[in-house]
TORRO-327982 format. One record per residue (C-alpha): x, y, z; residue in one letter; chain; residue number from 1. Coordinates in Angstrom, 3 decimals, always signed. Layout:
TORRO-327982
REC     east    north       up zadren nufi seba
REC        X        Y        Z      A    A  NUM
...
END
This chain:
TORRO-327982
REC     east    north       up zadren nufi seba
REC +181.626 +103.918  +56.781      M    A    1
REC +178.345 +104.482  +58.653      T    A    2
REC +177.485 +107.381  +56.456      A    A    3
REC +178.114 +105.286  +53.367      T    A    4
REC +175.762 +102.569  +54.613      L    A    5
REC +173.096 +105.075  +55.484      L    A    6
REC +173.397 +106.669  +52.090      E    A    7
REC +173.063 +103.290  +50.258      A    A    8
REC +169.852 +102.954  +48.355      E    A    9
REC +167.388 +100.360  +49.737      P    A   10
REC +166.688  +97.234  +47.663      I    A   11
REC +163.613  +97.630  +45.506      S    A   12
REC +160.594  +95.339  +45.808      A    A   13
REC +161.440  +93.704  +42.481      A    A   14
REC +164.978  +93.050  +43.686      G    A   15
REC +163.725  +91.445  +46.889      R    A   16
REC +161.413  +89.185  +44.902      R    A   17
REC +164.280  +88.214  +42.612      S    A   18
REC +166.523  +87.460  +45.582      L    A   19
REC +163.862  +85.304  +47.268      K    A   20
REC +163.278  +83.469  +43.995      S    A   21
REC +166.990  +82.692  +43.647      R    A   22
REC +167.154  +81.501  +47.268      L    A   23
REC +164.182  +79.204  +46.784      R    A   24
REC +165.717  +77.853  +43.570      R    A   25
REC +169.013  +77.193  +45.364      A    A   26
REC +167.169  +75.385  +48.179      E    A   27
REC +165.258  +73.243  +45.678      R    A   28
REC +168.460  +72.323  +43.867      M    A   29
REC +170.063  +71.427  +47.181      G    A   30
REC +167.151  +69.126  +48.049      R    A   31
REC +167.253  +67.553  +44.581      V    A   32
REC +170.990  +66.859  +44.925      R    A   33
REC +170.428  +65.393  +48.405      A    A   34
REC +167.619  +63.127  +47.154      Y    A   35
REC +169.725  +62.068  +44.160      A    A   36
REC +172.581  +61.128  +46.494      A    A   37
REC +170.401  +58.837  +48.626      V    A   38
REC +168.232  +57.548  +45.751      A    A   39
REC +170.355  +54.397  +45.134      P    A   40
REC +170.172  +53.480  +48.825      L    A   41
REC +166.414  +54.091  +48.931      L    A   42
REC +165.936  +52.003  +45.778      A    A   43
REC +167.976  +49.187  +47.286      F    A   44
REC +165.981  +49.248  +50.528      I    A   45
REC +162.726  +49.369  +48.577      L    A   46
REC +163.571  +46.488  +46.236      L    A   47
REC +165.478  +44.293  +48.687      A    A   48
REC +163.393  +44.756  +51.847      F    A   49
REC +160.141  +46.713  +51.590      V    A   50
REC +158.709  +45.064  +48.463      V    A   51
REC +159.570  +41.437  +49.422      P    A   52
REC +158.258  +41.891  +52.969      I    A   53
REC +155.114  +43.558  +51.631      G    A   54
REC +154.523  +40.710  +49.170      L    A   55
REC +155.083  +38.192  +51.947      M    A   56
REC +152.511  +39.863  +54.188      L    A   57
REC +149.976  +40.070  +51.356      V    A   58
REC +150.556  +36.421  +50.458      N    A   59
REC +149.975  +35.427  +54.092      S    A   60
REC +146.342  +36.576  +53.937      V    A   61
REC +145.499  +36.378  +50.225      Q    A   62
REC +143.444  +33.370  +49.182      N    A   63
REC +142.084  +33.857  +45.623      P    A   64
REC +142.255  +30.350  +44.087      V    A   65
REC +138.906  +28.905  +45.141      I    A   66
REC +137.089  +32.240  +45.034      A    A   67
REC +138.164  +32.621  +41.387      T    A   68
REC +137.326  +29.087  +40.231      Q    A   69
REC +134.140  +28.414  +42.244      F    A   70
REC +132.371  +31.788  +42.642      P    A   71
REC +128.823  +30.451  +42.082      H    A   72
REC +129.358  +27.551  +44.473      T    A   73
REC +130.542  +29.908  +47.189      L    A   74
REC +127.621  +32.243  +46.486      E    A   75
REC +125.204  +29.348  +46.931      A    A   76
REC +127.021  +28.186  +50.067      L    A   77
REC +126.514  +31.647  +51.600      A    A   78
REC +122.773  +30.957  +51.786      T    A   79
REC +123.255  +27.497  +53.327      W    A   80
REC +122.258  +27.113  +56.940      N    A   81
REC +125.298  +25.372  +58.438      A    A   82
REC +123.069  +23.630  +60.989      D    A   83
REC +121.722  +21.455  +58.166      E    A   84
REC +123.655  +18.213  +57.577      P    A   85
REC +124.394  +19.028  +53.911      S    A   86
REC +123.826  +21.927  +51.459      P    A   87
REC +120.794  +22.135  +49.149      P    A   88
REC +120.707  +21.020  +45.489      E    A   89
REC +121.670  +24.503  +44.228      A    A   90
REC +125.097  +24.195  +45.834      V    A   91
REC +125.714  +20.778  +44.262      F    A   92
REC +124.552  +21.967  +40.824      A    A   93
REC +126.844  +25.003  +40.865      A    A   94
REC +129.708  +22.860  +42.145      F    A   95
REC +129.255  +20.233  +39.415      A    A   96
REC +129.309  +22.860  +36.664      A    A   97
REC +132.345  +24.674  +38.048      E    A   98
REC +134.393  +21.564  +38.809      I    A   99
REC +134.118  +20.586  +35.144      Q    A  100
REC +135.085  +24.087  +33.995      D    A  101
REC +138.013  +24.163  +36.386      S    A  102
REC +139.221  +20.775  +35.166      R    A  103
REC +139.074  +21.905  +31.527      R    A  104
REC +141.141  +25.030  +32.301      T    A  105
REC +143.734  +23.044  +34.276      G    A  106
REC +143.131  +24.977  +37.518      E    A  107
REC +141.468  +22.169  +39.460      L    A  108
REC +144.782  +20.853  +40.776      S    A  109
REC +145.504  +24.215  +42.431      K    A  110
REC +142.056  +24.200  +44.044      V    A  111
REC +142.543  +20.646  +45.298      A    A  112
REC +145.961  +21.490  +46.728      T    A  113
REC +144.567  +24.548  +48.500      R    A  114
REC +141.751  +22.513  +50.058      L    A  115
REC +144.205  +19.837  +51.130      N    A  116
REC +146.098  +22.449  +53.176      Y    A  117
REC +142.942  +22.875  +55.247      E    A  118
REC +141.964  +19.229  +55.568      S    A  119
REC +143.899  +16.127  +54.563      G    A  120
REC +142.137  +13.997  +51.945      G    A  121
REC +140.370  +16.881  +50.202      M    A  122
REC +142.671  +16.675  +47.188      R    A  123
REC +141.932  +13.020  +46.480      S    A  124
REC +138.211  +13.629  +47.080      L    A  125
REC +138.040  +16.547  +44.644      L    A  126
REC +140.227  +15.027  +41.920      M    A  127
REC +138.508  +11.637  +42.176      G    A  128
REC +135.088  +13.250  +41.858      T    A  129
REC +136.176  +15.323  +38.852      A    A  130
REC +137.441  +12.230  +37.026      R    A  131
REC +134.155  +10.360  +37.553      R    A  132
REC +131.875  +13.171  +36.358      I    A  133
REC +131.132  +12.878  +32.624      K    A  134
REC +130.600  +15.867  +30.404      G    A  135
REC +127.025  +14.920  +29.485      G    A  136
REC +125.900  +14.040  +32.999      D    A  137
REC +122.836  +15.805  +34.363      T    A  138
REC +121.304  +16.221  +37.778      G    A  139
REC +119.985  +15.962  +40.319      P    A  140
REC +123.602  +16.566  +41.325      W    A  141
REC +123.210  +16.114  +45.057      K    A  142
REC +122.131  +12.549  +44.610      E    A  143
REC +124.831  +11.840  +42.013      R    A  144
REC +127.681  +13.314  +44.074      L    A  145
REC +126.602  +11.484  +47.203      L    A  146
REC +126.588   +8.283  +45.173      A    A  147
REC +130.142   +9.031  +43.967      L    A  148
REC +131.433   +9.684  +47.478      D    A  149
REC +129.461   +9.959  +50.743      P    A  150
REC +131.945  +12.629  +51.952      A    A  151
REC +130.000  +15.183  +49.878      W    A  152
REC +127.102  +14.724  +52.255      G    A  153
REC +129.162  +15.639  +55.294      Q    A  154
REC +128.827  +19.074  +56.813      R    A  155
REC +132.580  +19.273  +57.555      E    A  156
REC +133.484  +18.908  +53.859      T    A  157
REC +131.465  +21.926  +52.783      W    A  158
REC +132.548  +23.935  +55.823      S    A  159
REC +136.169  +23.475  +54.738      V    A  160
REC +135.237  +24.472  +51.187      F    A  161
REC +133.458  +27.613  +52.368      R    A  162
REC +136.245  +28.670  +54.729      Q    A  163
REC +138.945  +28.095  +52.119      A    A  164
REC +136.931  +30.086  +49.580      G    A  165
REC +137.304  +33.402  +51.398      E    A  166
REC +139.390  +35.785  +49.214      P    A  167
REC +141.286  +36.965  +52.292      F    A  168
REC +141.779  +34.659  +55.214      T    A  169
REC +143.353  +34.489  +58.640      A    A  170
REC +143.600  +30.726  +58.247      G    A  171
REC +147.319  +30.758  +57.496      Y    A  172
REC +148.059  +32.691  +60.672      Y    A  173
REC +145.791  +30.374  +62.653      L    A  174
REC +147.729  +27.399  +61.289      A    A  175
REC +151.013  +29.142  +62.144      A    A  176
REC +149.794  +29.323  +65.745      L    A  177
REC +148.592  +25.678  +65.742      D    A  178
REC +144.947  +26.728  +65.552      L    A  179
REC +142.126  +26.072  +63.097      R    A  180
REC +138.463  +26.738  +62.498      R    A  181
REC +136.054  +23.845  +62.962      N    A  182
REC +132.794  +23.228  +61.112      A    A  183
REC +131.022  +25.752  +63.389      D    A  184
REC +133.602  +28.469  +62.521      D    A  185
REC +134.996  +28.322  +66.045      E    A  186
REC +138.738  +28.719  +66.558      I    A  187
REC +140.081  +25.582  +68.212      V    A  188
REC +143.503  +24.020  +68.738      A    A  189
REC +144.935  +21.665  +66.172      Q    A  190
REC +145.025  +17.945  +67.091      P    A  191
REC +147.978  +17.255  +69.328      E    A  192
REC +149.884  +15.293  +66.692      D    A  193
REC +149.637  +18.257  +64.273      Q    A  194
REC +150.945  +20.984  +66.588      R    A  195
REC +154.328  +21.927  +65.198      L    A  196
REC +154.834  +25.624  +64.882      Y    A  197
REC +154.390  +27.034  +68.389      V    A  198
REC +156.971  +24.582  +69.705      D    A  199
REC +159.265  +25.479  +66.802      A    A  200
REC +158.858  +29.196  +67.573      M    A  201
REC +159.654  +28.686  +71.251      L    A  202
REC +162.610  +26.476  +70.326      R    A  203
REC +163.867  +29.181  +67.959      T    A  204
REC +163.666  +31.829  +70.686      L    A  205
REC +165.384  +29.542  +73.201      W    A  206
REC +168.243  +28.644  +70.855      V    A  207
REC +168.627  +32.317  +69.924      G    A  208
REC +168.817  +33.276  +73.601      A    A  209
REC +171.410  +30.574  +74.343      L    A  210
REC +173.552  +31.572  +71.375      V    A  211
REC +173.340  +35.242  +72.377      T    A  212
REC +174.371  +34.426  +75.956      L    A  213
REC +177.340  +32.267  +74.926      F    A  214
REC +178.545  +34.740  +72.295      T    A  215
REC +178.402  +37.486  +74.939      L    A  216
REC +180.325  +35.436  +77.507      L    A  217
REC +182.945  +34.568  +74.901      T    A  218
REC +183.007  +37.793  +72.919      G    A  219
REC +183.229  +40.340  +75.734      Y    A  220
REC +186.683  +39.203  +76.976      P    A  221
REC +187.942  +38.992  +73.390      V    A  222
REC +186.690  +42.500  +72.628      A    A  223
REC +188.303  +43.782  +75.832      Y    A  224
REC +191.578  +42.147  +74.851      L    A  225
REC +191.387  +43.702  +71.383      L    A  226
REC +190.705  +47.145  +72.843      A    A  227
REC +193.548  +47.058  +75.369      T    A  228
REC +196.339  +45.326  +73.437      L    A  229
REC +199.027  +47.337  +71.619      P    A  230
REC +197.938  +48.222  +68.064      P    A  231
REC +200.255  +45.762  +66.331      K    A  232
REC +199.113  +42.768  +68.387      T    A  233
REC +195.487  +43.960  +68.383      G    A  234
REC +195.414  +44.188  +64.580      N    A  235
REC +196.753  +40.636  +64.291      L    A  236
REC +194.061  +39.375  +66.666      L    A  237
REC +191.407  +41.345  +64.763      M    A  238
REC +192.399  +39.483  +61.588      I    A  239
REC +191.762  +36.227  +63.446      C    A  240
REC +188.314  +37.515  +64.464      V    A  241
REC +187.447  +38.516  +60.893      L    A  242
REC +188.876  +35.368  +59.313      L    A  243
REC +185.584  +33.392  +59.558      P    A  244
REC +183.937  +35.983  +57.277      F    A  245
REC +186.240  +34.805  +54.489      W    A  246
REC +185.058  +31.208  +54.848      T    A  247
REC +181.771  +29.805  +53.577      S    A  248
REC +179.055  +29.221  +56.167      L    A  249
REC +178.581  +25.707  +54.808      L    A  250
REC +182.301  +24.969  +55.208      V    A  251
REC +182.321  +26.202  +58.816      R    A  252
REC +179.256  +24.127  +59.657      T    A  253
REC +180.743  +21.025  +58.053      T    A  254
REC +183.950  +21.595  +60.010      A    A  255
REC +181.974  +21.453  +63.254      W    A  256
REC +180.468  +18.128  +62.179      I    A  257
REC +184.023  +16.781  +61.836      V    A  258
REC +185.078  +18.216  +65.200      I    A  259
REC +182.030  +17.202  +67.263      L    A  260
REC +181.197  +13.754  +65.904      Q    A  261
REC +181.711  +10.720  +68.147      R    A  262
REC +184.995   +9.885  +66.420      E    A  263
REC +185.927  +13.558  +66.081      G    A  264
REC +188.687  +15.746  +67.445      L    A  265
REC +186.819  +16.992  +70.499      F    A  266
REC +186.006  +13.510  +71.756      N    A  267
REC +189.655  +12.509  +71.151      D    A  268
REC +190.800  +15.478  +73.248      L    A  269
REC +188.433  +14.712  +76.123      L    A  270
REC +189.540  +11.081  +76.163      L    A  271
REC +193.211  +12.074  +76.067      A    A  272
REC +192.706  +14.424  +79.048      L    A  273
REC +190.852  +11.723  +80.955      G    A  274
REC +187.716  +13.842  +81.330      L    A  275
REC +185.438  +11.121  +79.914      I    A  276
REC +185.570   +7.332  +79.861      D    A  277
REC +183.624   +6.825  +76.646      E    A  278
REC +182.784   +8.979  +73.676      R    A  279
REC +179.773  +11.283  +73.992      V    A  280
REC +177.246  +12.405  +71.403      Q    A  281
REC +177.895  +16.086  +70.641      L    A  282
REC +176.396  +16.260  +67.170      I    A  283
REC +172.837  +16.063  +65.830      F    A  284
REC +171.519  +17.509  +69.090      N    A  285
REC +171.078  +20.875  +70.813      R    A  286
REC +174.721  +20.966  +71.969      V    A  287
REC +175.985  +20.830  +68.396      G    A  288
REC +173.534  +23.490  +67.191      V    A  289
REC +174.392  +25.993  +69.943      V    A  290
REC +178.145  +25.351  +69.645      T    A  291
REC +178.267  +25.810  +65.870      A    A  292
REC +176.003  +28.869  +65.861      M    A  293
REC +177.965  +30.476  +68.697      T    A  294
REC +181.188  +30.160  +66.730      H    A  295
REC +179.615  +31.459  +63.513      I    A  296
REC +177.937  +34.479  +65.145      L    A  297
REC +180.767  +35.365  +67.529      L    A  298
REC +182.252  +38.137  +65.322      P    A  299
REC +178.866  +39.884  +65.254      F    A  300
REC +179.078  +40.200  +69.049      M    A  301
REC +182.758  +41.129  +69.239      I    A  302
REC +182.777  +43.967  +66.711      L    A  303
REC +180.009  +46.193  +68.232      P    A  304
REC +181.452  +45.764  +71.740      I    A  305
REC +184.983  +46.471  +70.497      Y    A  306
REC +183.912  +49.653  +68.695      S    A  307
REC +182.372  +51.000  +71.919      V    A  308
REC +185.299  +49.912  +74.103      M    A  309
REC +187.701  +51.868  +71.902      K    A  310
REC +185.772  +55.033  +72.778      Q    A  311
REC +185.933  +54.516  +76.560      V    A  312
REC +188.674  +56.747  +78.022      P    A  313
REC +191.168  +54.655  +80.054      P    A  314
REC +191.485  +57.584  +82.433      S    A  315
REC +188.053  +56.774  +83.916      L    A  316
REC +189.234  +53.463  +85.371      V    A  317
REC +192.517  +55.035  +86.529      R    A  318
REC +190.585  +57.807  +88.265      A    A  319
REC +188.409  +55.246  +90.060      A    A  320
REC +191.511  +53.344  +91.144      R    A  321
REC +193.118  +56.539  +92.413      S    A  322
REC +190.025  +57.218  +94.523      L    A  323
REC +190.353  +53.869  +96.298      G    A  324
REC +188.303  +51.484  +94.158      A    A  325
REC +189.745  +48.016  +93.631      G    A  326
REC +190.370  +46.673  +90.118      P    A  327
REC +187.227  +44.522  +90.123      V    A  328
REC +185.053  +47.340  +91.450      T    A  329
REC +186.486  +49.835  +88.974      A    A  330
REC +185.928  +47.422  +86.089      F    A  331
REC +182.322  +46.487  +86.864      F    A  332
REC +181.117  +49.874  +88.155      K    A  333
REC +182.987  +52.209  +85.825      I    A  334
REC +184.119  +50.347  +82.694      Y    A  335
REC +181.309  +47.849  +82.067      V    A  336
REC +178.446  +50.417  +82.189      P    A  337
REC +180.270  +52.470  +79.547      Q    A  338
REC +180.285  +49.462  +77.202      T    A  339
REC +176.606  +48.557  +77.566      M    A  340
REC +175.551  +50.239  +74.269      P    A  341
REC +177.925  +47.881  +72.444      G    A  342
REC +176.690  +44.898  +74.452      V    A  343
REC +173.043  +45.665  +73.703      S    A  344
REC +173.739  +46.275  +70.003      A    A  345
REC +175.748  +43.051  +69.693      G    A  346
REC +173.144  +41.023  +71.597      A    A  347
REC +170.325  +42.365  +69.434      L    A  348
REC +172.267  +41.676  +66.233      L    A  349
REC +173.221  +38.120  +67.230      V    A  350
REC +169.739  +37.264  +68.484      F    A  351
REC +167.990  +38.495  +65.334      I    A  352
REC +170.467  +36.722  +63.056      L    A  353
REC +170.122  +33.480  +65.002      S    A  354
REC +166.333  +33.489  +64.598      L    A  355
REC +166.642  +33.031  +60.842      G    A  356
REC +169.344  +30.346  +60.789      Y    A  357
REC +168.548  +27.340  +58.626      Y    A  358
REC +171.665  +25.580  +57.288      I    A  359
REC +173.456  +25.105  +60.621      T    A  360
REC +170.513  +23.563  +62.580      P    A  361
REC +169.586  +21.457  +59.547      A    A  362
REC +173.091  +19.946  +59.291      L    A  363
REC +174.207  +19.866  +62.933      V    A  364
REC +170.907  +19.417  +64.770      G    A  365
REC +168.540  +16.509  +65.116      G    A  366
REC +164.797  +16.325  +64.324      P    A  367
REC +163.946  +17.973  +67.663      A    A  368
REC +166.376  +20.860  +67.075      D    A  369
REC +164.993  +22.307  +63.843      Q    A  370
REC +164.091  +25.979  +64.044      M    A  371
REC +161.179  +27.795  +62.434      I    A  372
REC +163.259  +28.583  +59.346      S    A  373
REC +163.304  +24.843  +58.549      Y    A  374
REC +159.512  +24.748  +58.334      F    A  375
REC +159.382  +27.927  +56.255      I    A  376
REC +161.870  +26.454  +53.773      A    A  377
REC +159.948  +23.163  +53.741      D    A  378
REC +156.654  +24.855  +52.853      H    A  379
REC +158.318  +26.930  +50.130      I    A  380
REC +160.328  +24.121  +48.528      G    A  381
REC +158.409  +20.897  +49.167      R    A  382
REC +154.749  +21.314  +50.118      S    A  383
REC +154.452  +24.609  +48.162      L    A  384
REC +152.182  +26.048  +50.856      N    A  385
REC +153.461  +29.566  +50.347      W    A  386
REC +150.617  +31.114  +52.314      G    A  387
REC +151.567  +29.232  +55.478      L    A  388
REC +155.263  +29.925  +54.876      A    A  389
REC +154.445  +33.635  +54.560      S    A  390
REC +152.362  +33.527  +57.750      A    A  391
REC +155.225  +31.881  +59.653      L    A  392
REC +157.521  +34.595  +58.323      G    A  393
REC +155.000  +37.232  +59.390      G    A  394
REC +154.852  +35.841  +62.927      V    A  395
REC +158.653  +35.801  +63.060      L    A  396
REC +158.771  +39.379  +61.756      L    A  397
REC +156.282  +40.495  +64.408      A    A  398
REC +158.437  +38.880  +67.084      G    A  399
REC +161.552  +40.665  +65.814      V    A  400
REC +159.747  +44.027  +65.751      L    A  401
REC +158.479  +43.457  +69.294      A    A  402
REC +162.004  +42.606  +70.375      L    A  403
REC +163.334  +45.764  +68.761      Y    A  404
REC +160.666  +47.861  +70.494      A    A  405
REC +161.723  +46.417  +73.867      V    A  406
REC +165.391  +46.993  +73.000      Y    A  407
REC +164.722  +50.591  +71.969      D    A  408
REC +162.882  +51.271  +75.213      R    A  409
REC +165.603  +49.684  +77.355      L    A  410
REC +168.361  +51.575  +75.530      V    A  411
REC +166.441  +54.823  +76.005      G    A  412
REC +166.092  +54.182  +79.738      V    A  413
REC +169.791  +53.246  +80.012      T    A  414
REC +170.878  +56.391  +78.197      N    A  415
REC +168.765  +58.524  +80.513      V    A  416
REC +170.347  +56.901  +83.581      K    A  417
REC +173.861  +57.262  +82.199      L    A  418
REC +173.196  +60.840  +81.280      G    A  419
END
């Protein structure tokens, strides 16, 4: 056999090149098949997540309306010394020409709406001025506009116009953080009666934390019961856990309104047990919001914990018991640490989902219980301030990414300790 191998002729250089070429071709085909297999998933992620989030982030800083319709006015405003009480005649002349052009093209309403986001009353000022300017009117325009409305002589009016005319702006993010720029371009806090979003963000985080805590306290024992029951009984209980997924979110929320209202089932039960003397308000407040959201998100806590518990060998607890540990000690020092990956995954999932809840707080909560999603939906559907809605979404996205970074670091540290 050895002699035969030694006598075999070596592969020629051309043969080696041909073999390498076939190997490279086979590797390329393998990569192509692998990419083709994951292409639908990548397309779904791209179209459903990456593109919408990218458009949202662009929309949160893009501000082209005024820059497109009033370019010469903004160019003239760039040379205006903001210390002067009002701009020079060149600014008024350019503004008068462009406001008439914008009205003829039908774009003036968009400009007025955009300015009104920055300062209340700007829409009526702009539209009223446009209606009173005649096509054949001539200057001097500064004098004419001041005669139409003295607001055109105020430094604050033109400061708002100049700030809103920037093609890209941080103004939406400033508004999302209850900040604004004053006439001197200084960042200052919004008036106290206009500060909405920071409180809404903090309220959203607080409600999310409460819901996560209560789902953990409720879901951990249920998951433990599912993992330790005989298969037949465990499967029946698992159906009960999954049953809410087959029911509409709106139906489940409405059911909680029926249960928690003053004349509802829960108040009837408390009165029958003698725990209260008169009916209590459990709906349209924070109690109703947390209760309904805890019930709705409970399966998202149970399932990750259950999947990890099923992988924990029962022999570990038995070994600890055989070495003298009591049942409580064995459970908390041996069993619970093994289930922490499921706990952390479930807590992260529930917390992130709770941050974006809209229907449940809107139906079950009161005015002081609305979360940031309510304001995002309001700006998209009613006020049409999509830039501010996008900025609020961007702030919420940044908070979720920061939370995930903390989670990833904590999980890494936990895995190192367990290892």
